[in-house]
C-alpha positions as CSV (number, residue, x, y, z in Angstrom):
1,G,40.8,-37.2,1.3
2,I,38.2,-34.8,1.0
3,I,37.6,-31.2,-0.4
4,P,34.1,-30.5,2.0
5,E,34.1,-27.1,-1.1
6,L,34.2,-30.4,-3.9
7,D,33.4,-33.8,-2.5
8,I,29.8,-32.3,-1.3
9,Y,28.5,-35.7,-1.0
10,A,30.9,-37.3,1.2
11,I,30.9,-38.4,4.1
12,P,34.2,-39.9,6.0
13,S,34.0,-42.5,8.2
14,C,34.4,-41.8,11.7
15,E,38.1,-40.7,13.5
16,A,37.2,-44.4,15.5
17,A,36.6,-46.4,12.3
18,P,39.6,-49.5,11.8
19,V,39.8,-49.0,8.7
20,K,39.1,-44.9,6.7
21,E,36.2,-44.8,4.5
22,I,34.3,-42.2,2.2
23,Y,30.7,-42.7,1.5
24,F,29.1,-40.7,-1.0
25,V,25.3,-40.5,-0.7
26,A,22.1,-39.4,-3.0
27,I,18.2,-39.6,-3.1
28,I,16.8,-39.3,-6.2
29,D,13.2,-40.4,-5.9
30,V,12.0,-36.9,-5.3
31,L,12.7,-36.6,-8.7
32,T,10.1,-38.9,-10.0
33,H,6.6,-37.6,-10.4
34,Y,3.1,-38.4,-8.9
35,G,1.4,-38.1,-12.1
36,V,-0.8,-40.0,-13.9
37,K,0.6,-43.0,-14.2
38,K,2.4,-43.7,-10.7
39,Q,-1.2,-43.2,-10.0
40,A,-2.9,-45.8,-12.0
41,A,0.5,-48.4,-10.6
42,K,-0.3,-47.7,-7.1
43,A,-4.6,-48.1,-8.5
44,A,-3.3,-51.9,-10.3
45,K,-1.5,-52.8,-7.7
46,T,-3.6,-52.4,-5.4
47,V,-6.4,-54.3,-7.2
48,K,-4.4,-56.8,-7.3
49,Y,-2.9,-56.8,-3.8
50,G,-5.7,-55.3,-1.9
51,S,-5.1,-51.4,0.3
52,N,-3.4,-52.9,2.7
53,V,-0.3,-54.1,1.7
54,D,3.0,-52.5,2.8
55,G,4.8,-53.6,0.3
56,I,3.4,-51.8,-2.5
57,S,6.3,-49.5,-4.3
58,T,4.1,-47.3,-6.2
59,C,2.5,-45.1,-3.5
60,D,1.6,-40.4,-2.5
61,P,3.8,-39.0,-1.6
62,E,2.6,-39.1,1.8
63,Q,2.8,-42.7,2.4
64,Y,6.5,-42.2,1.0
65,A,7.3,-39.6,3.0
66,K,6.6,-41.3,5.7
67,R,8.2,-45.0,4.9
68,F,11.1,-43.2,3.7
69,M,11.2,-41.4,6.6
70,E,11.1,-44.4,8.9
71,F,13.5,-46.4,6.7
72,M,16.5,-43.5,7.2
73,Q,16.1,-43.7,10.7
74,K,16.5,-46.9,10.7
75,A,19.3,-47.2,8.5
76,I,21.1,-44.4,10.4
77,E,20.8,-46.2,14.4
């Protein structure tokens, strides 16, 4: 079983689930510094692929936050 005080990232499956499972979720991208290196990578990808491409992985923090929230909302639905 889960010990809430110790397993703070553990998410149990719902009571009605046919198989009891425990999920662990961690978000590590928030620790990535958006500095000169990331800005240069974004600039290079923008030159190569264009500025209106959604698939560019390197983006500024505001764009990343929007994309991340949209992804999480779709994943949770």
